[in-house]
C-alpha positions in Angstrom: 133.5 106.6 104.8 136.7 106.4 106.9 136.4 107.5 110.3 139.0 108.1 112.7 139.3 107.2 116.4 138.3 110.2 117.4 134.7 110.0 115.5 131.7 108.9 117.3 128.9 107.3 114.9 125.2 107.8 115.7 122.8 105.4 114.0 119.7 106.0 112.4 117.3 103.5 111.7 116.4 104.4 107.8 113.8 101.8 106.8 113.2 98.1 106.9 114.9 95.6 104.3 111.6 94.9 103.0 111.3 99.2 101.9 114.5 99.2 99.7 114.4 96.8 96.2 116.6 94.7 95.3 119.3 95.9 93.1 117.9 99.5 93.6 117.8 102.3 95.8 115.9 104.8 98.0 116.0 108.9 99.3 116.1 108.4 103.1 115.3 111.8 104.9 117.9 112.8 108.0 116.7 115.6 109.6 116.7 118.5 106.8 119.3 116.0 104.1 118.8 113.6 102.0 120.7 110.1 101.7 120.6 107.7 98.7 120.3 104.1 100.4 121.0 101.3 97.6 120.4 97.4 98.5 123.0 95.6 96.0 121.7 92.1 96.7 123.3 90.4 94.1 126.6 91.3 96.2 125.0 90.9 99.3 125.9 94.6 100.6 124.3 97.8 101.2 125.5 101.4 100.8 124.6 105.0 101.7 126.1 108.3 99.9 124.4 111.6 99.2 121.5 112.3 96.8 122.5 115.2 95.6 124.5 115.1 92.4 127.3 116.6 92.2 127.2 117.7 88.6 123.1 118.7 88.2 123.3 119.9 91.8 119.9 117.8 91.9 118.6 115.4 94.1 118.6 112.3 92.0 121.6 109.6 92.9 119.0 107.7 94.7 117.0 106.9 91.0 120.5 106.1 89.8 121.5 102.3 88.4 124.2 100.3 90.2 126.2 98.0 88.9 130.2 97.0 89.1 133.2 98.3 87.3 136.4 96.0 87.7 134.7 94.3 90.4 133.8 98.0 92.6 130.3 98.4 93.3 129.1 101.9 91.4 126.3 103.6 90.8 125.6 105.7 87.6 123.9 109.4 88.2 120.5 109.4 86.1 121.3 113.0 84.4 124.7 112.6 83.4 125.9 108.8 83.3 129.1 109.5 85.5 129.7 106.7 87.6 130.8 107.0 91.7 132.0 104.2 93.5 129.5 103.0 96.4 132.4 102.1 98.5 134.3 105.4 98.6 132.4 107.9 96.4 135.0 108.8 94.0 133.7 109.6 90.3 134.8 106.3 88.5 134.4 108.7 84.8 138.0 109.7 85.2 136.1 113.1 86.8 138.6 114.1 89.7 136.6 117.3 90.5 133.5 115.6 91.8 132.7 112.7 94.2 129.8 111.8 96.5 129.6 111.3 100.4 129.6 108.3 101.7 127.7 106.7 105.0 128.7 103.2 106.7 125.7 101.0 106.3 124.3 97.4 108.7 121.5 95.7 108.9 120.0 94.3 112.0 117.0 92.1 111.8 114.8 93.8 108.9 116.3 97.4 110.2 118.7 99.1 108.4 120.8 101.7 110.0 123.3 104.4 108.4 125.8 105.8 110.8 126.2 109.8 110.3 129.5 111.1 112.2 128.8 113.4 115.2 131.1 115.5 114.1 130.2 116.6 111.2 126.6 118.0 109.3 125.0 116.8 107.0 124.1 120.6 105.7 127.6 121.7 105.9 128.8 118.2 103.5 126.3 118.0 101.4 126.7 122.2 101.0 
């Protein structure tokens, strides 16, 4: 997620590291919205995206399979198998009409935090 200098990030504790399976994902609820959180342990990295599938409009991205394409981390939607970059959310399956919103993640000790930009409401982004 690119953040310009005027945006402030609010970090919320999503879960503990033990709550997310290695090389898998979980759904995290923040206020009224859902975020897919991934522990890509093969890469030693964590990622967060919207959980809403942009194609089927169902909350399912957290159940997608993660992997790499050309060295880039990706997630495949469990419904239509379109793949999305976990780094910037763009569709890697050649569809320029859909993408995923991504969020910064940080791990401190055994706590996982997701960053939300203060000047955007998740509900507006996911609508």
